[in-house]
N, C-alpha and C positions, 0 to 999 in steps of 0.2 A: 926547500923553497916553501914559503908560506904566503897566502893571499888572504887579506881581510876585506870583506865586501858585505853586501846585504842583498836580500831578495826583493826588497821593495822600499819605497819611501816611507816616511813617518806618518803616523796617524795624528793629524792636526785637529780634526773636528771632534775629538773625544775628550770629555772632561778629565778622564783618568789617565790618558796617554798623551801628554803634551809634546808630541812629536812636532818637528818643524822642518819644512823643505825649502825655506826661503833662500833665494828669491824665486824659486821655481813654482809654477802653478800646479795644483793638484795634491792628491792625498793617497795614502795607502789604498790599494784595490782600485785605483784609477789609472788610466793609461796616458794621462798628461805627464809631463816630464817629472813633476814632483812625486809621482807614484812609481816611476820606472827608472829614473836616473839617479844613481847612487855613486858614492866614492869607493875606490878600491886602493889597497896598498899592497905592494909586493916587497917581500924582504927575504933574506936567507943567505946561504953560502953557495947557492947554485952557481957554478963557474961563469956561465954566460951573463948572469946578473951582476956578478962582482966586476966583470970587465966592461959592463955596459956604460955608455956615456949618459944614460938616463938616471944614474944614481943621484938621488936628491932632487930630481926634476919631475914634472908632471907630464904624463902622456897627453898629447894634444892633437894627434894626427887622425883621430877617428873615434870609433866606439867598438865595444865588444859586449857580448851578452853573458849572463851568468852561466848559460849553457856552454859557452866557450871555456869557462874555467873548468867545468866538468871534463870536457874533451882534452884540455891541456894536461890535467893531472892523470887522466887515463893514458894518454900517449907517453907522458914522462915515466909512468909506471910500467910501460911495456905492452899496453893493450893494443891489439891490432884488429881491424875489422875482418869479419869473414864474409861480409856482404849479405844481402837479403833485406826483406822489409823491416825486420826488427832492428837491424843496424842502421837503416835509414832514419829511424826515429831517434836512436841513441846519438846518431851523428848530426843532429840539428846543430850541435856545437862544433867549433873548429879551433885547433890550437894556433893561436895568433901570438904566442909569447915572443917569438923571434921578431915580429914586427913591432911589438910594444917596446922591446928593449932597444930598438933602433929608431923609435918614433916614426915608423912608417905607417901608412894607411893600412888598417887591418880589415875589419869587416866592412864591405862596401854597402851592404843592404841588410835589413832585418824586417821580417814580417811577423807580427804578433796578433793572434786572434783569440779573443776571450770567449768563454762559453756563453756570455750574455749577448753575443752578436757584435759587440764592438771590436774594432780592429785598428791597427796602425801600421804604416809602412814607413821605415826610415830608408831613404835613398839619397846617399851623399849628404848634403846639408839640409835636405828637405824632409819634412814629416807630414804625412797625410793621415788624418784620423777620419773614420767613418762610423756612423751609428753610435756616437758617444753622447750620453746625456750630460748636460752641464747647466748649472744654475741651482737655485734653492730647491731642496726637497725636505719637506717637514717630516721629521722622524717621530716626534711624540714619544721619545724615550727618556727615562729619568736621568740618564747620564749624557745625553746628547742634546745640545741646544737646537741645533739644526744641522743638516748635512748640506753644505754648499759645494756641489759637485763642480770640479774644475776651478776651484777658488784659489786665488793667490794669497795664501795665509801668511800674514806678517809674523814676526817674532812675538811670542806670547809675553804679555806684561805680568805684573805682580798679581793682579786680580783676574782669576779665570772668568768670573761672571761678567765683569766689565769688558773683558776681551771678546767674549762671544757676542755680547750685546752690541759692541762696536762693529763687528763683522756682519751681523744681521742687518744693521743699519746700512752698511755699505751695499749689501745685496738687495736692499729695498729700493735703491736708486733706479730710475726709469732707464738709465743707460747701462745698467749691469748686464753683461752678456749671459743670456739664458735661452735654452730651447725647451724649457720645462713645459711650456704650453702645448707643444706638439709632439715631443719625443715620447714614444710609447713602445711597449713590447708587443710583438705579434708572435703567437706560439712560443712564448717564453724568451724571445730574443728581441733586442732593439733593432730597428730597421733604418736603412739609409733614407727611405722615403719620409719617415717621420722625424728623424734626428739630424739628417743632413751630413755634411762633411766639413772639415776644417783643414787648412793647409798653413804650415809655418816653416820659416827658414830658421832652424833651431841653432845655427851657428851665429847668425846675426841677432836672433830673437829667442834665446833659450827660455825666456819667461812665457813664451807662447801668447803674446799680447796682441800681435797683429796678424789677423787672418788674411791670407793671400788668395783664398779660394775664389773670391769675386773679382780680383784684379789681374790674375795671371791664369786665364782659362786654358790656354794651350798647355802650360805646365801641369795644371790640375788634371786635364784629360789624360796626359801621358802617365801620370802617377796612378790614376784610377785604373787605366789599362794594365799597368805593371802589377798593381795590387791584385786585380782579378786573376791575372795569369799566374801569379805566385800562389794565390789561394787554390787555384785549380790543380796546381802541381804539388800542393801540400808542403810547400817550402817555407814553413813557418813554425813558430813556437806556439803551441796551443795550450791555453790555460784551462784547466778542468772547470766545468761549470759548477755552480753551487749544488746542483742535484747530485754531483759525484761525492759529496762530503758525507762521511759515515755518521751513524747515529750519535757518536761521541763528540761530534763537531770538529774533529781534528783530522780524520783520515779520508783519503779519496778512494773509498772502498771499491767503486766500480771502474776505476781507471785501469787500463791495461798494465800488466806487470812491468813492461819496458818503458812506460811513460814516466816523465818527471814533472808531475803537475804542480802548479802553484795553487795550493789549497787556501781558500778563505775560511778561517775558523768562525764557527757560529758565535763563539764568545767574543770575537772582535766586533761583531755587529750588535749582538743582543745584550752584551754585558751581563748584568746580574739577573736578567730575567730568566724565565724558564726557557732554556736553550732548546730542548727537545720537546716538541709538541705544543709549545706555547704560541701565542699569536705572532710574536716576532719571528720565531723559527719558521712558521708557516708563510709569513709574508716574504721572507728572503729565500725561500726554497730549501731550507734545511729539513731533512727528514730523519 
């Protein structure tokens, strides 16, 4: 059995990495759909796969996490839990392969909490985001025209310079969605008070273009309550914060041995600048 997937969406705002997540909104290292929603392919000679009615078709009954693939292969390889706190963290993932092969609803819910303070809850077809920055952020880097957080990046044209210039013009519009003026970090983390919340029906609106937080207050409050209770029970997938990245810019040196962190590489952000000890490294929390 083989599974081809990815740990994140493409890097669209980088001159040297012309990734594209169209038509989804967002970028690598962001929790909009363009940053976290990726394609997967299953193939092989695994007997339940060969007999599945899903051969040649696309799974459409729900969603899974990359952590679930880890749990799937662990279980297929004969791993069994012994219980305890360490296994609770390993078992953030669940083997949903049987559901996928029958196109049944697999994971009903997913909580993801970033070390930056941002978080999202997927519950059925709804996605609640909190403490998420979106809008223009001037980078002043030689390889980055600007970082448009939560931007719906179109397919890149032949001229990189013209492409970025056109997107900066789009972001200059008075109607462009942005919380840049208020969204700030407090004690190293973005806060709900300054950044607010967003609510989307990602089945009807996978592009996350219509915020429902102001129109369905009852649903919003239900999901806020569910997110807070899930956080309290640690029933989520936690991304290691930037401060956990080692001096080489690639390892999460201070993460627990049982954790499976999603590391942000210093070189992804700082490019060819002085990654360790330079101004860029200091600004983004790399030590």
